[in-house]
C-alpha positions as CSV (number, residue, x, y, z in Angstrom):
1,M,66.9,-26.1,-6.9
2,L,66.5,-24.2,-3.6
3,K,69.4,-21.9,-4.6
4,K,67.6,-21.1,-7.9
5,I,64.3,-20.3,-6.1
6,F,66.2,-18.1,-3.6
7,A,68.0,-16.2,-6.4
8,V,64.7,-15.6,-8.3
9,T,63.1,-14.3,-5.1
10,L,65.9,-11.9,-4.4
11,L,65.7,-10.6,-8.0
12,L,61.9,-10.0,-7.7
13,V,62.5,-8.1,-4.4
14,A,65.2,-6.0,-6.0
15,M,62.9,-5.2,-9.0
16,L,60.1,-4.1,-6.7
17,T,62.4,-2.0,-4.6
18,V,63.8,-0.2,-7.6
19,G,60.3,0.2,-9.1
20,C,59.0,1.8,-5.9
21,G,62.1,3.9,-5.4
22,G,62.4,2.3,-2.0
23,E,60.0,4.8,-0.6
24,K,56.2,5.3,-0.4
25,K,54.9,7.8,-2.9
26,S,53.3,10.8,-1.4
27,P,49.7,11.5,-2.4
28,P,49.3,13.9,-5.4
29,K,48.6,17.5,-4.6
30,P,45.0,18.6,-5.1
31,E,44.2,20.1,-8.4
32,K,43.5,23.8,-8.1
33,V,40.3,25.0,-9.8
34,T,38.4,28.3,-10.0
35,V,34.8,28.1,-9.1
36,G,32.2,30.8,-10.0
37,V,29.6,31.7,-7.4
38,I,26.9,34.3,-7.1
39,T,28.0,37.1,-4.8
40,H,26.9,36.7,-1.1
41,L,25.6,39.8,0.5
42,N,27.4,39.5,3.9
43,A,30.7,37.9,3.1
44,S,33.5,39.3,0.8
45,E,35.1,37.0,-1.7
46,E,38.1,36.7,0.5
47,E,36.0,35.8,3.6
48,Y,34.0,33.3,1.6
49,N,37.1,31.5,0.4
50,A,38.5,31.3,3.9
51,L,35.2,29.8,5.1
52,M,35.2,27.3,2.3
53,L,38.8,26.3,2.9
54,K,38.1,25.7,6.6
55,L,35.0,23.7,5.6
56,E,37.1,21.7,3.1
57,K,39.7,20.8,5.7
58,S,37.0,19.6,8.1
59,Y,36.2,16.6,5.9
60,R,37.8,14.5,3.2
61,P,37.5,16.4,-0.1
62,S,35.6,15.1,-3.1
63,K,36.9,12.1,-5.1
64,A,38.1,14.5,-7.8
65,N,40.8,15.6,-5.3
66,I,40.5,19.3,-6.1
67,S,41.2,22.5,-4.2
68,M,38.6,25.2,-5.0
69,N,39.2,29.0,-5.3
70,F,35.8,30.8,-5.4
71,K,35.3,33.9,-7.6
72,Y,32.2,36.1,-7.1
73,F,29.9,37.1,-10.0
74,N,27.1,39.7,-9.9
75,N,24.7,37.7,-12.1
76,I,24.4,34.2,-13.7
77,N,25.0,35.5,-17.2
78,E,28.4,36.7,-16.4
79,M,29.2,33.5,-14.6
80,Q,28.0,31.3,-17.5
81,M,30.1,33.3,-20.0
82,A,33.2,32.9,-17.8
83,L,32.6,29.1,-17.7
84,E,32.2,28.9,-21.5
85,S,35.3,31.0,-22.2
86,G,37.5,29.0,-19.7
87,Q,38.0,31.9,-17.3
88,I,36.7,29.6,-14.6
89,D,36.6,25.8,-14.3
90,M,33.2,25.3,-12.8
91,I,30.3,27.1,-11.2
92,S,28.6,26.6,-7.8
93,V,24.8,26.6,-8.2
94,Y,21.7,25.0,-6.8
95,Q,20.4,21.6,-8.0
96,C,17.4,23.1,-9.8
97,V,19.6,25.7,-11.6
98,A,22.1,23.0,-12.6
99,D,19.2,20.9,-14.1
100,Y,17.9,23.9,-15.9
101,M,21.3,24.7,-17.4
102,I,22.2,21.1,-18.4
103,N,18.8,20.7,-20.1
104,R,19.8,23.6,-22.3
105,N,23.5,22.7,-22.7
106,P,24.3,18.9,-22.8
107,Q,28.0,19.8,-22.7
108,L,27.7,20.5,-19.0
109,Q,27.7,18.0,-16.2
110,I,27.5,18.0,-12.4
111,L,30.7,17.2,-10.4
112,K,30.1,14.4,-7.9
113,S,30.9,15.4,-4.3
114,E,31.0,13.6,-1.0
115,R,29.7,16.5,1.0
116,V,26.5,18.3,-0.1
117,L,25.5,21.6,1.5
118,S,21.9,22.9,1.3
119,D,20.3,26.4,1.6
120,S,16.8,27.6,2.4
121,F,15.3,30.6,0.7
122,C,13.5,33.5,2.5
123,F,12.0,36.8,1.6
124,A,14.0,39.8,2.8
125,V,12.6,43.1,4.0
126,R,14.0,46.2,5.7
127,E,14.5,45.5,9.4
128,G,11.9,47.9,10.5
129,D,9.1,46.5,8.3
130,S,7.8,44.1,10.9
131,I,4.2,44.3,9.8
132,L,5.1,43.3,6.2
133,R,7.4,40.6,7.5
134,N,4.6,39.2,9.7
135,D,2.2,39.3,6.7
136,L,4.6,37.3,4.6
137,N,5.2,34.8,7.4
138,R,1.5,34.2,7.8
139,A,1.1,33.7,4.0
140,I,4.1,31.3,3.9
141,S,2.7,29.3,6.8
142,S,-0.7,28.9,5.3
143,M,0.8,28.0,1.9
144,M,2.9,25.3,3.5
145,S,0.0,23.9,5.5
146,D,-2.4,23.6,2.6
147,G,0.2,22.2,0.2
148,T,0.3,25.3,-2.1
149,L,4.0,25.7,-1.9
150,A,4.7,22.0,-2.6
151,K,2.3,22.2,-5.6
152,L,3.9,25.3,-7.1
153,S,7.4,23.8,-6.6
154,K,6.4,20.7,-8.4
155,Q,4.7,22.5,-11.2
156,Y,7.2,25.2,-11.9
157,I,10.5,23.6,-10.9
158,I,10.5,19.8,-10.4
159,D,8.3,18.8,-13.4
160,L,9.9,21.1,-16.0
161,K,10.9,19.0,-19.0
162,G,13.8,19.6,-21.4
163,T,14.0,23.2,-22.6
164,E,10.5,24.1,-21.6
165,E,10.1,27.5,-20.1
166,P,7.5,28.0,-17.4
167,P,4.8,30.7,-18.1
168,A,4.6,34.0,-16.4
169,V,1.8,33.8,-13.9
170,E,-0.3,37.0,-13.9
171,I,-0.4,38.8,-10.5
172,E,-4.0,40.1,-10.4
173,Q,-4.5,43.7,-9.2
174,I,-6.6,44.3,-6.1
175,P,-8.6,47.6,-6.3
176,D,-7.6,50.3,-3.8
177,A,-5.0,48.0,-2.1
178,D,-1.4,49.1,-1.2
179,T,1.4,48.1,-3.5
180,V,4.5,46.1,-2.4
181,K,7.5,46.2,-4.7
182,V,9.3,42.9,-4.9
183,A,12.8,42.6,-6.4
184,V,13.6,39.5,-8.5
185,T,17.0,38.7,-10.1
186,G,16.6,36.0,-12.7
187,D,19.8,34.6,-11.5
188,L,18.5,31.3,-10.1
189,P,16.3,29.8,-12.9
190,P,13.8,28.3,-12.8
191,F,13.3,29.2,-9.1
192,D,13.9,32.9,-9.9
193,L,13.5,33.2,-13.6
194,V,13.5,36.2,-15.9
195,L,12.9,35.4,-19.6
196,S,15.0,36.8,-22.4
197,D,12.4,39.6,-23.0
198,G,13.0,40.8,-19.4
199,K,9.7,39.4,-18.1
200,P,9.8,37.4,-14.8
201,A,8.2,34.0,-15.1
202,G,7.6,30.7,-13.5
203,F,7.9,29.9,-9.8
204,S,8.5,33.4,-8.5
205,T,5.5,34.8,-10.3
206,A,3.3,31.9,-9.2
207,V,4.4,32.3,-5.5
208,L,4.0,36.0,-5.5
209,A,0.6,35.9,-7.2
210,E,-0.6,33.7,-4.3
211,I,1.1,35.8,-1.7
212,S,-0.7,38.9,-3.1
213,K,-4.0,37.3,-2.6
214,R,-3.3,36.1,0.9
215,I,-1.9,39.4,2.2
216,G,-4.4,41.5,0.3
217,K,-1.8,43.8,-1.4
218,N,-0.8,44.4,-5.0
219,I,2.7,43.3,-6.0
220,E,4.9,45.1,-8.5
221,L,8.0,43.2,-9.7
222,V,11.4,45.0,-10.1
223,N,14.3,43.4,-11.9
224,I,17.8,43.7,-10.3
225,D,21.1,41.8,-10.2
226,S,21.8,39.5,-7.3
227,D,24.5,41.7,-5.8
228,A,22.0,44.6,-5.6
229,R,19.5,42.8,-3.4
230,A,20.5,44.6,-0.2
231,S,20.8,48.0,-1.8
232,A,17.4,47.6,-3.4
233,L,15.9,47.5,0.0
234,T,17.9,50.3,1.7
235,S,17.4,52.6,-1.3
236,K,13.7,51.7,-1.3
237,I,13.7,50.6,-4.9
238,A,12.0,47.5,-3.5
239,D,10.1,46.7,-0.3
240,V,10.8,42.9,-0.5
241,V,13.6,40.9,-2.1
242,F,12.3,37.6,-3.5
243,W,15.2,35.6,-2.0
244,V,18.1,35.5,0.3
245,S,19.8,32.2,1.1
246,V,20.2,30.8,4.6
247,P,22.3,27.7,5.2
248,K,20.3,24.8,6.5
249,D,23.2,23.8,8.7
250,S,24.5,27.0,10.4
251,T,27.2,25.0,12.2
252,L,28.9,24.6,8.8
253,V,28.2,28.0,7.2
254,P,27.2,31.2,9.1
255,A,23.5,31.8,9.1
256,N,23.9,35.4,8.1
257,I,26.2,34.9,5.1
258,D,23.6,36.4,2.7
259,T,21.8,38.7,5.1
260,P,23.7,41.9,6.1
261,A,22.7,44.2,9.0
262,G,19.5,46.1,8.5
263,I,17.7,43.3,6.7
264,A,15.1,41.0,8.3
265,I,14.1,37.7,6.7
266,S,10.9,35.7,6.5
267,E,10.4,32.1,7.3
268,P,11.9,29.8,4.6
269,Y,9.6,28.8,1.7
270,Y,11.9,26.6,-0.4
271,S,15.2,24.8,-0.1
272,D,17.8,23.2,-2.4
273,S,21.2,21.5,-2.4
274,I,24.3,23.1,-3.8
275,V,26.2,21.4,-6.6
276,H,29.1,22.2,-8.9
277,V,28.7,22.3,-12.7
278,E,31.6,21.9,-15.2
279,K,32.1,21.4,-18.9
280,K,32.5,17.7,-20.0
């Protein structure tokens, strides 16, 4: 009886050894995917990929076990078309933008990740325009203190339902006041939204209408692509750019990744986390 038990045991060990090849299997190589991202103003595509690779190696990658190659796009429309056509595998956007897109296209989903990065958003002005920058900072500070920014964020971003489009808030004209030209992109809806008819709407218009009242200046909106934000300032097409992004944790991502030399930024007035959106 003992001999039979011993023989069966040897057979099982042999089967397990053959099944495992006698060696431990090496972990599968990460799947390579191409990720679209809106162009950063102060980092080339190559520099951005090197930065993201370094960041990826500093922690355990997402459960999807993927290796990302980032591809720059000048605007969100080009990026969405590339995703739909299969030129890229996913896109890197902010949570509010992802929610906006998924509400309009249920075939999209957010890829779960173990590490979440976040950015703050600031106005950008020419470096020498310190008076305008100070005016903007005072307005932002007061709008934060009295709850106006929180109220506008809730109304025009957080509480949007389904495919509802927020209205364009009228920026009232102040007689005999100076005019400040503010560039918007429409590339971060609903935070920075331009409707199909080319009209800016929602959060950006609501914030700028309030800013206009508090700094006592008229505001004229100028539509541009995201990659033209810096050149819009240097060429004086605009006096202010509605947003540049600033990493909330500058130990992970350089603080000036979206702010080239010659540009000064305001205090932050909004923040959001970065997510990746893919087709189901």
